[in-house]
VMD Tcl script that draws the C-alpha trace (Angstrom):
set ca {
  {0.03 0.09 -0.06}
  {1.29 3.46 -0.96}
  {-0.26 6.95 -1.03}
  {0.60 7.68 -4.61}
  {-3.22 7.87 -5.50}
  {-4.27 9.27 -2.17}
  {-5.98 12.34 -3.62}
  {-7.38 15.23 -1.58}
  {-10.85 14.40 -2.64}
  {-12.20 10.79 -3.07}
  {-12.82 9.30 -6.48}
  {-16.32 8.75 -8.00}
  {-16.17 6.21 -10.93}
  {-19.06 6.56 -13.36}
  {-19.56 3.78 -15.83}
  {-20.90 3.79 -19.45}
  {-23.95 2.42 -21.29}
  {-25.40 -1.16 -20.56}
  {-24.20 -1.80 -17.04}
  {-24.45 -0.65 -13.44}
  {-21.84 -0.93 -10.68}
  {-24.04 -2.92 -8.18}
  {-25.10 -5.52 -10.80}
  {-21.86 -5.59 -12.75}
  {-18.90 -4.77 -10.33}
  {-16.52 -6.17 -12.99}
  {-17.16 -3.25 -15.26}
  {-13.94 -1.51 -14.20}
  {-12.01 -4.71 -14.27}
  {-8.78 -4.58 -11.99}
  {-8.78 -0.79 -11.98}
  {-10.50 0.07 -8.68}
  {-8.45 -2.38 -6.76}
  {-5.24 -1.11 -8.28}
  {-6.17 2.37 -7.28}
  {-7.12 1.39 -3.74}
  {-3.74 -0.23 -3.24}
  {-2.19 3.05 -4.28}
  {-4.23 4.84 -1.58}
  {-7.30 5.96 -3.52}
  {-10.71 6.24 -1.93}
  {-13.12 4.90 -4.45}
  {-16.97 5.25 -4.76}
  {-19.18 4.48 -7.76}
  {-21.98 6.24 -9.71}
  {-24.14 3.04 -10.02}
  {-26.59 4.58 -12.34}
  {-28.84 2.49 -14.70}
  {-27.44 1.01 -17.79}
  {-29.98 2.06 -20.29}
  {-31.71 5.24 -18.85}
  {-31.44 8.60 -20.52}
  {-28.72 11.11 -19.57}
  {-30.96 13.28 -17.24}
  {-32.48 10.36 -15.29}
  {-28.96 8.77 -14.95}
  {-27.51 12.01 -13.84}
  {-29.99 12.31 -11.06}
  {-29.18 8.77 -9.85}
  {-25.44 9.61 -9.93}
  {-26.23 12.76 -7.95}
  {-27.99 10.65 -5.16}
  {-25.00 8.26 -4.95}
  {-22.57 11.12 -4.96}
  {-24.28 12.81 -2.06}
  {-24.16 9.53 -0.15}
  {-20.39 9.24 -0.94}
  {-19.80 12.83 0.18}
  {-21.56 12.15 3.49}
  {-19.73 8.90 3.95}
  {-16.31 10.30 3.13}
  {-16.94 13.60 4.82}
  {-15.26 15.29 1.86}
  {-16.03 18.73 0.56}
  {-15.70 17.61 -3.11}
  {-15.02 14.57 -5.26}
  {-12.96 13.82 -8.37}
  {-15.23 12.14 -11.03}
  {-13.68 9.67 -13.52}
  {-16.16 8.77 -16.27}
  {-16.15 6.35 -19.14}
  {-18.27 6.65 -22.35}
  {-21.73 7.97 -21.89}
  {-21.20 8.34 -18.14}
  {-19.03 11.41 -19.05}
  {-21.95 13.08 -20.52}
  {-24.20 12.27 -17.54}
  {-21.37 13.57 -15.24}
  {-21.24 16.92 -17.17}
  {-25.14 17.28 -16.70}
  {-24.71 16.40 -13.06}
  {-22.17 19.09 -12.41}
  {-23.66 21.90 -14.48}
  {-27.32 21.33 -14.18}
  {-27.93 19.56 -10.93}
  {-26.11 21.80 -8.62}
  {-23.12 19.73 -8.04}
  {-20.30 22.10 -9.43}
  {-19.34 23.28 -5.96}
  {-19.04 19.64 -4.88}
  {-16.88 18.55 -7.84}
  {-13.10 19.11 -8.05}
  {-12.41 17.64 -11.30}
  {-14.05 15.51 -14.12}
  {-11.90 13.09 -16.10}
  {-13.64 11.52 -19.19}
  {-12.49 8.61 -21.13}
  {-13.84 7.58 -24.51}
  {-16.84 9.84 -23.96}
  {-18.76 11.01 -27.15}
  {-18.94 14.76 -26.22}
  {-19.81 15.61 -29.80}
  {-21.80 12.57 -30.46}
  {-21.41 9.75 -33.06}
  {-21.71 11.13 -36.43}
  {-22.15 7.68 -37.69}
  {-25.59 7.42 -35.93}
  {-26.77 10.67 -37.70}
  {-25.59 9.39 -41.12}
  {-27.03 5.97 -40.67}
  {-30.42 7.29 -39.50}
  {-30.50 9.71 -42.55}
  {-29.17 7.37 -45.16}
  {-29.92 3.90 -43.84}
  {-32.40 3.83 -41.04}
  {-33.07 0.00 -41.15}
  {-29.21 -0.53 -40.87}
  {-29.05 1.92 -37.97}
  {-31.77 -0.12 -36.18}
  {-30.07 -3.37 -36.82}
  {-26.70 -2.03 -35.59}
  {-28.42 -0.70 -32.35}
  {-30.00 -3.93 -31.74}
  {-26.60 -5.60 -32.40}
  {-24.80 -3.51 -29.92}
  {-27.57 -4.18 -27.35}
  {-27.21 -7.88 -28.01}
  {-23.47 -7.68 -27.53}
  {-23.82 -6.02 -24.25}
  {-26.33 -8.53 -23.11}
  {-24.10 -11.48 -24.35}
  {-21.34 -9.83 -22.19}
  {-23.57 -10.06 -19.11}
  {-24.88 -6.42 -19.29}
  {-28.48 -5.16 -19.12}
  {-30.77 -6.79 -21.74}
  {-33.07 -3.90 -22.26}
  {-32.16 -0.87 -24.38}
  {-34.49 2.03 -25.26}
  {-33.66 3.37 -28.66}
  {-33.88 6.88 -27.28}
  {-30.64 6.13 -25.40}
  {-28.79 5.59 -28.62}
  {-30.53 8.58 -30.14}
  {-29.05 10.75 -27.37}
  {-25.58 9.82 -28.51}
  {-26.14 11.36 -31.91}
  {-24.08 14.42 -33.11}
  {-27.25 16.38 -33.49}
  {-28.36 15.81 -29.99}
  {-25.04 16.44 -28.58}
  {-24.74 19.79 -30.45}
  {-27.75 20.98 -28.70}
  {-26.63 19.48 -25.42}
  {-23.37 21.23 -25.56}
  {-25.09 24.68 -26.20}
  {-27.12 24.15 -23.07}
  {-24.81 22.38 -20.76}
  {-21.82 24.64 -20.18}
  {-18.71 23.65 -18.24}
  {-18.77 24.97 -14.57}
  {-16.33 27.48 -13.39}
  {-14.06 26.06 -10.68}
  {-14.10 22.42 -12.11}
  {-11.09 20.96 -13.82}
  {-12.08 19.19 -16.99}
  {-9.76 16.76 -18.84}
  {-10.28 13.93 -21.40}
  {-8.53 10.83 -22.93}
  {-9.33 9.14 -26.30}
  {-8.37 5.56 -27.48}
  {-7.62 4.10 -30.92}
  {-8.41 0.51 -31.78}
  {-5.96 0.68 -34.72}
  {-7.63 -2.31 -36.41}
  {-10.47 -4.74 -36.06}
  {-8.01 -7.33 -34.83}
  {-7.64 -5.34 -31.62}
  {-11.06 -6.34 -30.43}
  {-13.07 -8.65 -32.84}
  {-16.31 -7.88 -31.06}
  {-15.91 -4.21 -31.96}
  {-14.57 -4.73 -35.52}
  {-17.74 -3.95 -37.39}
  {-18.42 -0.74 -35.51}
  {-14.74 0.23 -35.79}
  {-14.93 -0.06 -39.62}
  {-18.10 1.98 -39.80}
  {-16.85 4.73 -37.60}
  {-13.47 4.93 -39.20}
  {-14.99 5.47 -42.53}
  {-17.14 8.29 -41.30}
  {-15.23 9.92 -38.49}
  {-11.59 8.64 -38.64}
  {-9.60 6.96 -35.88}
  {-11.76 5.52 -33.14}
  {-11.98 2.88 -30.30}
  {-14.63 0.99 -32.05}
  {-17.46 3.35 -31.03}
  {-16.23 6.87 -30.15}
  {-13.99 8.93 -32.43}
  {-10.88 10.65 -31.20}
  {-12.39 14.08 -32.20}
  {-15.70 13.37 -30.30}
  {-13.71 12.31 -27.10}
  {-11.84 15.65 -26.76}
  {-13.10 17.93 -23.94}
  {-11.47 20.30 -21.58}
  {-7.73 19.62 -21.32}
  {-7.15 16.84 -23.95}
  {-4.44 14.27 -22.74}
  {-4.04 12.51 -25.99}
  {-4.82 9.45 -28.02}
  {-3.82 6.13 -26.31}
  {-3.15 3.09 -28.36}
  {-1.54 0.79 -25.78}
  {1.85 -0.93 -25.45}
  {3.48 -1.05 -28.91}
  {0.63 0.64 -30.54}
  {-1.45 -2.47 -30.58}
  {-4.59 -0.56 -30.05}
  {-7.15 -0.16 -27.34}
  {-10.94 -0.64 -27.77}
  {-13.77 1.10 -26.05}
  {-14.26 -1.79 -23.60}
  {-10.61 -2.35 -23.18}
  {-10.17 1.29 -22.07}
  {-11.78 0.14 -18.71}
  {-9.97 -3.17 -18.52}
  {-13.06 -4.93 -19.98}
  {-12.52 -8.57 -21.01}
  {-9.09 -8.69 -19.51}
  {-8.67 -12.26 -20.92}
  {-8.70 -10.70 -24.41}
  {-6.23 -7.97 -23.70}
  {-2.54 -8.89 -24.23}
  {-0.57 -8.72 -21.04}
  {1.29 -5.67 -21.92}
  {-1.82 -3.78 -22.76}
  {-3.60 -4.89 -19.42}
  {-0.70 -3.49 -17.47}
  {-0.74 -0.36 -19.61}
  {-4.37 0.32 -18.81}
  {-3.96 -0.09 -15.04}
  {-0.89 2.03 -15.08}
  {-2.68 4.74 -17.07}
  {-5.30 5.02 -14.33}
  {-2.64 5.03 -11.59}
  {-0.84 7.84 -13.40}
  {-4.12 9.71 -14.10}
  {-5.08 9.76 -10.43}
  {-1.59 10.44 -9.18}
  {-1.60 13.49 -11.41}
  {-4.86 14.74 -9.92}
  {-3.20 14.30 -6.53}
  {-0.25 16.51 -7.81}
  {-2.76 19.19 -8.92}
  {-4.01 19.35 -5.57}
  {-7.34 17.55 -6.19}
}
mol new
graphics top color blue
foreach p $ca { graphics top sphere $p radius 0.5 }
foreach p [lrange $ca 0 end-1] q [lrange $ca 1 end] { graphics top cylinder $p $q radius 0.2 }
display resetview
């Protein structure tokens, strides 16, 4: 046990679409334990897997208030993956939690939406429906929630996020930073290969779901491709399916989070 990740304020980890922390504690893989071993105090957002942004943000708020009371902390550092980052932004700016948030770190969050959704809905709506159903099936086969309201996917569109970003402004006094990932090729994660190819053709480099450009928000920390540029997929960015991640990349991901949190500590958060 060290104090390398013992930040001034505790950590609230907010998951992405399709899962919840209480039902799927393995969502973050080995990351929470690794952070705890480095001195971090960890809590979880535990919002629903397939609720809309506003409903989920309200759930995260309730759990954040409980965590603040439990830790007796003035603020928290939020680390959010995928859609959880959008919900965290709404939580901070629209639900009165700006003064209780020290920082927000987002990883593979579609801040500018998925242009692929807009194009497919416009040009090939039946294909969009089939791909949405396929993504839901993949999540269910992985052990996630089995119900997906199409509205949840619609909220990830570029059109929706353009309006969202006009309304939901960053809060003063909160430090925002972001990370993006690049799958490099379909071989990195066969389950995401189809989506990677579609997004690459429309939006460029991506993690199998979220493009690098869409993931940028606040201070952008860069595009991460893993050890030896082997690529990191959307799920691998949270140590998902560790048995499919090569040993070097598994260690890379865990070390990335340790470094991330240690840097928050250095910044006084």
